C-alpha positions as CSV (number, residue, x, y, z in Angstrom):
1,M,91.6,144.6,120.0
2,I,93.0,145.5,116.5
3,K,90.4,147.5,114.6
4,K,89.6,147.0,111.0
5,G,90.8,150.5,110.1
6,A,94.3,149.7,111.4
7,M,94.3,146.5,109.3
8,V,93.4,148.5,106.2
9,R,96.1,151.1,106.9
10,Q,98.7,148.4,107.2
11,G,97.5,146.4,104.1
12,A,96.7,143.3,106.2
13,K,93.8,140.9,105.6
14,E,94.2,139.0,108.9
15,V,95.2,139.9,112.4
16,A,98.0,137.4,112.1
17,D,99.4,139.6,109.2
18,I,99.7,142.6,111.5
19,I,101.4,140.7,114.2
20,A,103.9,139.3,111.7
21,Q,104.8,142.9,110.7
22,Q,105.7,144.0,114.2
23,E,109.2,144.2,115.5
24,H,108.4,142.1,118.6
25,P,105.4,139.9,117.6
26,A,105.6,137.6,120.6
27,Q,105.5,140.5,123.1
28,L,102.6,142.1,121.1
29,R,100.6,138.9,121.2
30,Q,101.0,138.6,125.0
31,W,100.2,142.3,125.6
32,A,97.0,142.0,123.5
33,S,95.9,138.7,125.0
34,D,96.5,139.9,128.6
35,R,94.0,142.6,127.9
36,S,91.2,140.5,126.3
37,Q,89.3,137.3,126.9
38,V,91.5,134.6,125.3
39,L,93.1,131.4,126.2
40,G,96.6,132.9,126.7
41,R,95.4,135.1,129.6
42,T,93.7,132.1,131.2
43,I,96.7,129.9,131.0
44,R,99.2,132.5,132.3
45,G,96.8,133.2,135.2
46,V,96.2,129.6,136.2
47,M,99.9,128.8,136.0
48,R,100.4,131.3,138.8
49,I,99.3,128.5,141.1
50,T,102.6,126.7,140.4
51,K,104.5,129.9,141.5
52,A,102.4,130.0,144.7
53,L,103.2,126.3,145.3
54,R,106.9,126.9,144.9
55,V,106.8,129.8,147.5
56,L,104.8,127.7,149.9
57,G,107.2,124.8,149.4
58,R,110.2,126.9,150.2
59,I,108.5,128.3,153.4
60,E,107.9,124.7,154.5
61,G,111.5,123.8,154.0
62,I,111.3,121.6,150.9
63,P,114.9,121.3,149.4
64,E,115.3,123.3,146.2
65,E,116.3,120.2,144.2
66,E,113.1,118.5,145.2
67,L,110.8,121.5,144.8
68,E,109.8,121.1,141.1
69,N,108.9,117.4,141.6
70,V,106.7,118.2,144.5
71,V,104.9,120.9,142.5
72,D,104.4,118.5,139.7
73,T,102.7,116.0,142.1
74,K,100.4,118.8,143.4
75,F,99.2,120.5,140.2
76,E,98.5,119.8,136.5
77,Y,96.6,122.0,134.0
78,I,94.9,120.3,131.1
79,V,93.5,122.4,128.3
80,S,90.7,120.6,126.5
81,C,90.8,121.9,122.9
82,Q,88.9,119.3,120.9
83,I,89.7,120.9,117.5
84,Y,93.5,121.3,118.1
85,G,94.3,118.5,115.7
86,K,92.2,120.1,113.0
87,L,93.7,123.5,113.6
88,K,97.2,122.1,113.2
89,T,96.5,120.6,109.8
90,S,94.1,123.2,108.5
91,D,94.5,124.8,105.1
92,K,93.7,128.2,106.6
93,P,96.8,130.2,107.9
94,V,94.8,131.7,110.7
95,D,93.8,128.2,112.0
96,R,97.4,127.0,111.9
97,W,98.5,130.2,113.7
98,K,96.0,129.4,116.5
99,A,97.6,125.9,116.9
100,Q,101.1,127.4,116.9
101,S,100.0,129.9,119.6
102,I,98.8,126.9,121.7
103,D,102.2,125.2,121.1
104,E,104.0,128.3,122.3
105,L,102.0,128.3,125.5
106,R,102.7,124.6,126.0
107,R,106.5,125.3,125.7
108,Q,106.3,128.2,128.2
109,F,105.0,125.7,130.8
110,P,106.3,122.3,129.8
111,R,106.1,120.7,133.2
112,S,102.4,121.3,134.1
113,L,100.5,122.2,130.9
114,K,99.0,119.6,128.6
115,V,96.5,119.7,125.8
116,A,93.7,117.2,125.3
117,F,92.1,116.9,121.8
118,I,90.3,114.6,119.4
119,H,92.5,113.0,116.8
120,Q,91.0,111.2,113.7
121,E,92.8,108.6,111.7
122,G,90.6,107.5,108.8
123,K,87.4,106.3,110.5
124,D,89.0,105.9,113.9
125,F,88.7,108.5,116.6
126,Y,91.2,108.9,119.5
127,S,91.3,111.0,122.6
128,M,94.8,112.2,123.0
129,L,96.8,114.0,125.7
130,L,99.8,116.0,124.4
131,G,102.6,117.3,126.5
132,V,106.2,118.6,126.2
133,D,109.3,117.0,127.4
134,P,110.9,119.5,129.8
135,E,114.4,118.5,128.9
136,S,114.3,118.3,125.1
137,G,111.3,120.5,124.4
138,E,109.9,117.8,122.0
139,D,106.2,117.0,121.8
140,T,105.2,113.9,123.8
141,I,102.0,111.9,123.3
142,I,101.2,111.0,126.9
143,Y,98.0,109.1,126.3
144,K,96.2,107.9,123.2
145,V,92.8,106.3,123.9
146,K,90.8,104.8,121.0
147,L,87.1,105.8,121.1
148,P,84.1,103.8,119.8
149,G,83.3,106.7,117.4
150,N,83.1,110.5,117.2
151,P,82.7,111.6,120.8
152,I,81.2,115.0,120.0
153,L,77.5,113.9,119.9
154,G,76.0,116.7,121.9
155,E,76.8,120.2,123.1
156,G,80.5,121.2,122.5
157,K,81.5,122.3,126.0
158,P,80.4,119.3,128.0
159,E,81.7,116.9,125.4
160,N,85.0,118.8,125.6
161,Q,85.0,118.2,129.4
162,N,83.9,114.6,129.2
163,H,86.6,113.4,126.8
164,A,89.4,115.1,128.7
165,I,88.5,114.4,132.3
166,I,89.9,110.9,132.1
167,F,93.4,112.4,131.8
168,S,93.1,114.4,135.0
169,R,94.7,113.0,138.1
170,G,94.6,113.7,141.8
171,E,91.7,113.9,144.3
172,Y,90.2,117.2,143.0
173,V,89.5,118.7,139.7
174,M,88.7,122.4,138.9
175,T,86.6,123.3,135.8
176,L,87.4,126.6,134.1
177,D,86.3,128.4,131.0
178,M,88.8,129.8,128.6
179,N,88.0,133.5,129.3
180,Q,89.1,133.5,132.9
181,D,92.1,134.8,134.8
182,N,93.8,134.1,138.2
183,Y,95.8,136.2,140.6
184,M,99.0,135.5,142.5
185,G,97.5,136.5,145.9
186,E,94.5,134.1,145.3
187,S,96.7,131.3,144.3
188,Y,98.1,131.0,147.9
189,K,94.6,130.3,149.1
190,I,94.0,127.2,147.0
191,R,95.0,124.7,149.7
192,N,92.7,126.6,152.1
193,L,90.0,126.1,149.6
194,L,90.6,122.4,149.4
195,E,90.0,122.2,153.2
196,Q,86.4,122.9,152.4
197,F,86.0,119.3,151.4
198,Q,84.8,118.1,154.7
199,G,82.2,115.4,155.4
200,K,79.9,114.9,152.4
201,T,81.0,118.0,150.5
202,R,81.4,117.1,146.8
203,I,81.5,120.5,145.1
204,V,83.1,123.8,146.3
205,G,82.3,126.9,144.4
206,F,83.8,130.4,144.8
207,R,83.2,133.8,143.4
208,E,84.4,135.5,140.2
209,H,85.7,139.0,139.6
210,A,84.6,140.4,136.2
211,I,87.8,141.5,134.3
212,S,86.0,143.1,131.5
213,G,84.2,145.9,133.3
214,G,86.2,148.7,131.6
215,G,85.1,147.8,128.1
216,G,82.2,150.2,127.9
217,A,78.7,150.7,129.3
218,V,77.5,147.2,128.4
219,A,80.6,145.6,129.9
220,D,80.1,147.7,133.0
221,F,76.5,146.6,133.4
222,A,77.5,142.9,132.8
223,A,80.3,143.2,135.4
224,S,77.8,144.7,137.9
225,A,75.4,141.9,137.3
226,E,78.2,139.3,137.7
227,F,79.2,140.9,141.0
228,S,75.7,140.6,142.5
229,F,75.2,137.0,141.1
230,T,78.5,135.7,142.5
231,T,78.0,137.3,146.0
232,T,74.5,137.8,147.3
233,T,72.7,135.4,144.9
234,Q,75.1,132.5,145.2
235,R,75.4,133.0,148.9
236,F,71.6,132.9,149.3
237,L,71.3,129.9,147.0
238,T,73.8,128.0,149.1
239,W,72.3,129.0,152.5
240,P,69.5,128.9,153.5
241,L,67.9,127.7,150.3
242,M,70.5,124.9,149.8
243,V,69.8,124.8,146.0
244,R,73.2,126.0,144.8
245,F,74.2,123.1,142.5
246,H,77.0,123.7,140.0
247,Y,77.6,127.0,138.2
248,G,80.1,125.8,135.6
249,H,83.2,127.7,136.6
250,P,85.3,127.9,138.7
251,D,83.9,125.1,140.9
252,I,86.2,122.4,142.3
253,W,85.0,118.8,142.4
254,D,85.7,115.8,144.5
255,K,87.0,113.9,141.5
256,T,86.8,110.4,142.9
257,F,83.1,110.9,143.7
258,T,82.3,112.7,140.5
259,M,83.9,110.2,138.1
260,T,81.6,107.5,139.5
261,S,78.5,109.6,139.9
262,G,77.6,110.9,136.5
263,G,80.5,113.2,135.6
264,V,80.7,117.0,135.7
265,S,78.1,117.9,133.0
266,K,75.4,116.6,130.7
267,S,75.8,117.0,126.9
268,S,72.5,115.9,125.3
269,K,71.6,118.3,122.5
270,T,68.6,120.7,123.1
271,L,67.7,118.7,126.3
272,H,70.5,119.9,128.5
273,I,71.0,123.5,127.3
274,S,72.3,124.6,130.7
275,E,74.6,121.6,130.9
276,D,76.5,122.7,134.1
277,I,73.7,122.5,136.6
278,F,73.1,118.8,136.1
279,G,76.5,117.9,137.5
280,G,75.5,119.6,140.7
281,I,72.1,117.8,140.7
282,N,73.9,114.5,140.2
283,A,76.1,115.2,143.3
284,V,73.1,116.2,145.5
285,L,70.8,113.4,144.5
286,R,73.6,111.0,145.4
287,G,73.9,112.4,148.9
288,G,76.6,115.0,148.4
289,D,76.7,118.6,149.6
290,V,77.7,121.8,147.8
291,A,79.7,124.5,149.5
292,Y,80.5,128.1,148.5
293,A,83.6,130.1,149.6
294,E,83.9,133.9,149.4
295,F,87.5,134.3,150.8
296,I,88.9,133.6,147.3
297,H,88.0,134.6,143.8
298,C,89.3,134.4,140.2
299,G,88.9,136.5,137.1
300,K,86.1,136.1,134.5
301,G,85.4,137.9,131.3
302,R,81.8,138.9,130.5
303,D,79.9,140.6,127.7
304,L,81.4,143.6,126.0
305,T,78.8,144.6,123.5
């Protein structure tokens, strides 16, 4: 994190000004984001799944010329950033810089990474999915769905999920926060994780590793609490209590079942403050089961101060 004193010494008012003064700004941004809890770290971590799929594909003898197409059919990453359109047209340089940073990430991973956001034209609202053409590098509007009004009626996070989930494809969908990480070794286990969907299992959760434990005493305490919660507590809630519903992230859902059974979260203001748990309650009340795996984990940032 760039301290205020460093900004004063360099005569900068915004963090973006300091980055612009560096000899290698792109490398500096990546170095800083890989050591904090920001979207760039999450995206680069999740996209390791595509690397793992390529390795597994080669082991299974898939021809090199067919490999990328096979990976594209197995994995897609949608970042739901409802204010992306506003950031892009904002009068504030720091907001436009955030949108540009998202664009840079999209162009790093043009085949698998898409951005879902809310677009407003006059009084009309649209839910849009934006991608990048791998050949030309140009922005491509993949879907543009007209909405009956402003979709952000309740809490921001569940509404963010609800408007973007229609763009996901495949049998399963994983929900993640933007302060997470993933590891190459764990990416090889994803297909083993999907084998947990047996019988009436509708949600499969797995543990998180706190990536922020070295940030000080408070961060260390939060990381220790996270470790106990995602091991002994979650294990006990799953069995024998059988009351482990949905803990927000990084659970994987049976998408076909979930899309027809109440969705992944509730978004009513004040009523559903802990919006995540209700997705699990929906699944259980409709006859589904919830499983929890401990042979795999992903990174998760926690409190620092």
